[in-house]
C-alpha positions in Angstrom: -21.9 2.2 -14.4 -20.2 3.5 -11.3 -19.0 0.9 -8.8 -17.8 1.7 -5.3 -15.4 -0.8 -3.6 -15.1 -0.8 0.1 -11.6 -1.7 1.1 -8.2 -1.4 -0.6 -6.7 -4.7 0.5 -5.8 -7.4 -2.0 -9.4 -8.3 -2.9 -10.6 -4.7 -3.2 -7.8 -3.7 -5.4 -8.3 -6.9 -7.5 -11.9 -6.1 -8.0 -11.2 -2.4 -8.8 -8.4 -3.2 -11.2 -10.6 -5.7 -13.1 -13.5 -3.3 -13.4 -11.2 -0.3 -14.3 -9.5 -2.3 -17.0 -13.0 -3.3 -18.4 -13.9 0.4 -18.7 -16.1 0.6 -15.6 -15.9 3.7 -13.5 -14.8 2.5 -10.1 -13.9 4.2 -6.8 -12.2 2.6 -3.8 -12.9 3.7 -0.2 -10.3 2.7 2.3 -10.5 3.4 6.1 -6.7 3.3 6.6 -4.3 5.9 5.6 -2.6 3.4 3.3 -3.6 0.7 0.9 -3.0 -3.0 1.5 -5.3 -4.0 4.3 -3.7 -6.9 6.1 -0.7 -6.6 3.7 1.6 -4.1 5.4 5.3 -4.0 4.4 7.5 -2.0 6.7 10.8 -0.4 5.7 11.8 1.2 9.0 12.6 -1.9 11.1 15.5 -3.1 9.0 17.4 -2.1 5.8 15.1 -4.5 3.8 11.3 -5.1 3.6 9.7 -6.7 6.7 6.1 -8.0 6.4 3.9 -7.0 9.3 1.0 -8.9 7.8 0.7 -11.3 4.9 4.1 -12.6 3.9 4.0 -15.6 1.6 2.9 -16.6 -1.8 1.4 -20.0 -1.1 2.0 -22.2 -4.1 3.9 -22.3 -7.4 0.7 -21.9 -9.4 -0.8 -19.1 -7.3 -2.2 -16.3 -9.5 0.0 -13.9 -7.6 3.0 -15.0 -9.6 1.7 -13.6 -12.9 1.1 -10.2 -11.2 4.6 -10.3 -9.7 6.1 -10.9 -13.1 4.0 -8.2 -14.7 5.0 -5.7 -12.1 8.7 -6.4 -12.7 9.2 -7.8 -9.2 10.7 -11.1 -8.1 9.2 -14.0 -6.2 11.9 -15.8 -4.2 11.4 -19.4 -3.0 11.2 -20.3 0.7 11.8 -23.8 1.9 9.5 -23.6 5.0 8.5 -27.1 5.5 11.3 -29.0 3.8 13.7 -27.6 6.5 11.2 -27.6 9.4 12.8 -27.8 12.8 10.8 -28.9 15.9 11.5 -28.5 19.6 9.9 -30.4 22.5 11.6 -28.1 25.0 15.2 -27.7 24.0 17.0 -26.7 20.9 15.0 -27.0 17.7 16.2 -29.9 15.5 15.5 -30.8 11.9 12.9 -33.5 11.5 15.4 -36.2 10.5 17.4 -35.5 13.7 14.4 -35.9 16.0 13.7 -39.0 18.1 12.0 -41.6 15.9 8.6 -41.4 17.7 8.4 -37.6 17.2 9.6 -37.8 13.6 7.1 -40.5 12.8 4.3 -38.5 14.5 4.9 -35.3 12.5 5.0 -37.2 9.3 1.8 -39.1 10.2 0.0 -35.9 11.0 0.8 -34.3 7.7 -0.3 -37.4 5.8 -3.5 -37.7 7.8 -4.3 -34.0 7.1 -3.8 -34.5 3.4 -6.3 -37.4 3.5 -9.0 -34.9 4.4 -9.4 -34.3 0.7 -10.9 -37.8 0.5 -13.6 -37.2 3.1 -17.0 -37.7 1.4 -19.0 -34.5 0.7 -21.9 -35.8 2.7 -19.9 -36.9 5.7 -21.0 -35.3 9.0 -18.9 -32.3 9.8 -16.6 -32.3 12.8 -13.6 -30.6 14.1 -10.0 -31.4 13.1 -9.4 -32.6 16.6 -12.4 -35.0 16.3 -11.1 -36.3 13.0 -7.5 -36.8 14.4 -8.9 -38.7 17.4 -10.9 -40.9 15.1 -7.6 -41.6 13.2 -6.0 -42.8 16.5 -4.0 -39.8 17.6 -3.8 -39.0 21.3 -4.0 -35.7 23.1 -0.2 -35.2 22.9 -0.4 -35.6 19.1 -3.2 -33.0 19.1 -1.0 -30.4 20.7 1.6 -31.0 18.0 -1.1 -30.7 15.3 -2.3 -27.5 16.9 1.1 -25.9 16.2 1.8 -27.4 12.8 -1.7 -27.5 11.3 -4.2 -25.3 13.1 -1.9 -22.3 13.8 -1.5 -21.9 10.1 -5.2 -21.5 9.8 -5.4 -18.9 12.7 -7.4 -21.4 14.7 -7.2 -24.4 17.1 -7.7 -28.0 16.2 -10.9 -27.9 18.2 -12.5 -25.1 16.1 -11.6 -26.1 12.5 -14.2 -27.6 10.3 -13.1 -30.7 8.5 -15.7 -30.1 5.8 -14.2 -26.7 5.0 -10.6 -28.1 5.1 -11.6 -30.9 2.8 -13.2 -28.5 0.4 -10.1 -26.4 0.3 -7.8 -29.4 -0.3 -10.1 -30.5 -3.2 -10.2 -27.2 -5.0 -6.6 -26.2 -4.3 -4.9 -25.3 -7.6 -2.0 -23.2 -6.2 0.5 -26.0 -5.3 2.7 -26.5 -2.3 5.8 -24.5 -2.8 6.2 -21.2 -1.0 7.6 -17.8 -2.0 8.0 -14.2 -0.9 8.0 -11.0 -2.9 11.6 -9.8 -2.8 10.7 -6.1 -2.9 7.8 -6.6 -0.4 4.2 -7.4 -0.9 3.3 -3.7 -0.7 5.3 -3.1 -3.8 3.0 -5.5 -5.7 -0.1 -3.8 -4.5 1.2 -0.3 -5.2 1.8 -1.4 -8.8 -1.6 -3.1 -9.0 -3.3 0.1 -7.7 -1.8 2.4 -10.3 -4.3 4.7 -11.9 -7.2 3.7 -9.6 -9.3 6.3 -7.8 -8.6 5.4 -4.1 -9.7 7.5 -1.2 -7.7 6.6 1.9 -8.7 7.7 5.4 -12.3 7.2 4.5 -14.2 5.2 7.2 -17.5 3.9 6.0 -20.4 4.2 8.5 -23.5 3.4 6.5 -24.3 1.6 3.3 -27.8 2.5 1.9 -28.7 0.2 -0.9 -31.8 -0.2 -3.1 -32.3 -1.8 -6.5 -31.4 1.6 -8.0 -28.0 2.0 -6.4 -26.0 2.7 -3.3 -25.3 5.7 -1.0 -22.2 5.3 1.1 -22.0 7.6 4.2 -18.4 8.0 5.5 -16.4 10.2 7.8 -15.2 12.0 4.6 -18.5 12.6 2.9 -21.2 10.8 1.0 -20.6 8.8 -2.1 -23.1 7.6 -4.7 -22.8 4.5 -6.9 -24.7 2.0 -9.0 -23.1 -1.0 -7.4 -21.0 -1.7 -4.3 -18.4 -4.4 -3.6 -17.8 -5.0 0.1 -14.4 -6.4 1.0 -14.4 -5.4 4.6 -12.9 -8.1 6.9 -15.4 -10.4 8.6 -14.4 -9.4 12.1 -15.3 -5.8 11.3 -18.7 -6.8 9.8 -19.4 -8.9 12.9 -19.2 -5.7 15.0 -21.9 -4.1 12.9 -19.5 -1.9 10.9 -20.6 -0.5 8.6 -24.4 -0.5 9.1 -26.5 -1.6 6.1 -29.9 0.0 5.3 -31.9 -2.1 4.8 -30.0 -4.7 6.9 -28.3 -7.6 5.2 -30.4 -10.7 4.8 -30.7 -13.1 7.8 -28.9 -15.7 5.8 -26.0 -13.4 5.1 -25.8 -12.2 8.8 -25.8 -15.8 10.0 -22.9 -16.6 7.6 -20.9 -13.6 8.8 -21.5 -14.5 12.5 -20.7 -18.2 11.9 -17.2 -17.5 10.8 -14.4 -17.4 13.4 -11.7 -14.8 13.4 -8.9 -15.2 15.9 -6.1 -12.8 16.8 -2.8 -13.1 15.0 0.4 -11.6 16.4 4.0 -11.3 15.0 7.1 -10.6 17.1 10.1 -9.3 15.2 13.7 -9.3 16.4 16.7 -7.7 14.7 20.3 -8.5 15.2 23.5 -7.3 13.7 24.1 -10.8 12.2 22.2 -14.1 12.2 22.1 -15.8 15.6 21.1 -19.0 13.9 22.4 -21.5 11.4 22.6 -20.3 7.8 20.1 -22.9 6.6 17.4 -22.2 9.2 14.1 -21.2 7.6 11.3 -22.5 9.9 11.0 -23.6 13.5 8.0 -24.7 15.6 7.3 -25.6 19.2 4.5 -25.7 21.7 5.3 -22.4 23.4 3.4 -19.1 23.0 5.7 -18.1 20.1 4.6 -21.2 18.3 6.2 -20.7 14.9 9.4 -18.9 13.8 10.9 -18.1 10.5 13.8 -16.0 9.2 13.1 -12.9 7.2 13.6 -12.8 3.4 16.8 -10.8 3.6 20.0 -10.5 5.5 22.6 -7.7 5.1 26.0 -7.3 6.5 24.7 -5.5 9.5 21.1 -6.8 9.9 19.3 -10.1 10.3 15.6 -10.5 11.4 13.7 -13.4 12.7 9.9 -13.5 13.2 7.6 -15.3 15.6 4.0 -15.9 14.6 1.2 -16.9 17.0 -2.5 -17.1 16.5 -5.7 -18.0 18.4 -5.1 -18.8 22.1 -1.4 -18.2 21.9 -1.9 -14.8 20.3 -4.5 -13.9 23.0 -2.0 -14.8 25.7 0.7 -12.6 24.1 -1.8 -9.8 23.5 -2.7 -9.8 27.2 0.9 -8.6 27.9 2.4 -5.2 27.2 4.9 -4.9 24.4 8.0 -5.4 26.5 6.6 -8.4 28.3 5.4 -10.1 25.1 8.7 -9.5 23.4 10.6 -10.8 26.4 8.6 -14.0 26.4 9.3 -14.5 22.7 13.0 -13.8 23.1 13.3 -16.3 26.0 11.6 -18.9 23.9 13.9 -18.1 21.0 17.0 -18.5 23.2 15.8 -22.0 24.1 15.0 -22.9 20.4 18.5 -21.7 19.3 20.4 -23.0 22.4 21.7 -19.6 23.2 21.7 -17.3 26.3 23.1 -14.1 24.8 20.2 -12.8 22.7 19.1 -10.1 25.1 22.5 -8.5 24.8 22.7 -9.1 21.0 19.3 -7.9 19.8 19.2 -4.4 18.3 15.5 -3.9 17.9 12.2 -5.7 18.6 8.6 -5.0 17.7 5.2 -6.6 18.2 2.4 -6.3 15.6 -1.0 -7.5 17.0 -3.7 -7.7 14.4 -6.4 -8.5 17.0 -6.0 -4.9 18.2 -6.3 -3.4 14.7 -9.7 -1.6 14.4 -9.9 -2.3 10.7 -9.2 -6.0 11.0 -9.8 -7.2 14.6 -7.8 -10.4 13.9 -5.9 -12.5 11.3 -8.1 -14.3 8.8 -11.4 -16.2 9.0 -11.8 -19.9 9.6 -14.9 -22.1 9.5 -16.0 -23.9 12.6 -17.7 -27.3 12.5 -21.3 -27.1 11.3 -20.8 -23.9 9.2 -19.2 -25.3 6.1 -21.5 -23.3 3.8 -20.6 -19.9 5.4 -18.0 -18.9 2.8 -20.4 -19.6 -0.1 -23.2 -17.6 1.6 -20.9 -14.7 2.5 -19.7 -14.6 -1.2 -23.2 -14.4 -2.6 -24.6 -11.0 -3.9 -27.4 -9.3 -2.0 -29.9 -8.2 -4.6 -28.5 -6.4 -7.7 -26.4 -3.8 -5.9 -24.3 -5.4 -3.1 -21.4 -7.8 -3.9 -18.9 -9.4 -1.6 -15.2 -10.3 -1.8 -12.3 -11.0 0.5 -10.2 -14.0 1.7 -13.1 -15.2 3.8 -15.3 -15.6 0.7 -12.7 -17.7 -1.3 -14.8 -20.9 -1.3 -13.5 -21.9 -4.7 -9.8 -21.3 -3.9 -7.6 -21.0 -0.9 -9.1 -18.7 1.8 -6.6 -17.2 4.3 -4.3 -16.3 1.4 -3.5 -13.3 -0.8 -4.2 -15.2 -4.0 -7.5 -16.4 -2.6 -8.4 -12.8 -1.8 -7.3 -11.6 -5.3 -9.4 -14.3 -7.0 -12.4 -13.4 -4.9 -12.1 -9.8 -6.0 -12.0 -10.9 -9.6 -15.1 -13.0 -9.0 -17.0 -10.1 -7.5 -16.1 -7.8 -10.3 -17.3 -10.3 -12.9 -20.6 -10.6 -11.0 -21.0 -6.9 -11.1 -20.8 -6.7 -14.9 -22.5 -10.0 -15.7 
């Protein structure tokens, strides 16, 4: 059997590795000039790895840990939420230093979100905003929830399906603690891709599929296989790329188009030394640069802090040019840190806008109300030759995560050889 995998992100590499190790001939076609997809570790911005894309291992039990250990790499813990700082307009303060009403609200929001796991399977689907209003939260509380809960999902509280969030909470097996790969996520994927036949710079234009096999037409030539695993991001599929002949089933197309993919943007700032307290890990506020965290490393002459914005906030930043967007972020950072000297102290700044990436067109997929089955339908094979993987298909794990993508790749590989 000869299997062609479309995409060399985490899910594509996971599928290819599982097939390769089972003795199956497998070939990976990747549009970019690098592997990794939405994992992109940079070594030019600072004298240590900086993650342009996916950054965290979400959970102490995530399958990623076994791979990190096997690769001889190190997962370092990150206390993101235990040291959360919040700002209502001034300097960011730890939760226990906030006014009681704000401290109590944040705690209540997290507890209410966790109770989504108890929502009955057959309950009418509604948005997270609707659910929070039903639980007695006002519009001010919803703006806080939008930053602390929805931004994590690359969405807004108005567009997140409670049914999908409830499903994820019920099937979650990864845990709550957070980690980074000390050497950078790309180092893990480079190890995982060892020995695989990967063709980078190969943009797929057309997938012809019959019961007898697949013919893949690309900018770099034509490839033939018996089976094909599609791991192309949903936002790319929504744009009709690649084309499928015959077209995908109507049910599959509806699932693809039902999912929502919003932009995700990171702003990076480098200084000669930390401009923040030594124990700062994570800050949040209601500005455009909604969420901030410090990078995994600090050296004697370099410290990096990162802003992360998604959905409407990312769109607002993306409407600005690089200098304007970075200036907005820096001004908000000065407020959060209670400083006015950061413009003079910064040594480099960079924006990475995933919404403008032609091989991603956004961050990661979320499910809107009324489309709770979209992930399951997207994950299902089409006939005997087309199979699907990717974070958006991780209905039995945590979508929007690297470990969810990896598990989806393993699932698709198992379906191919079943």
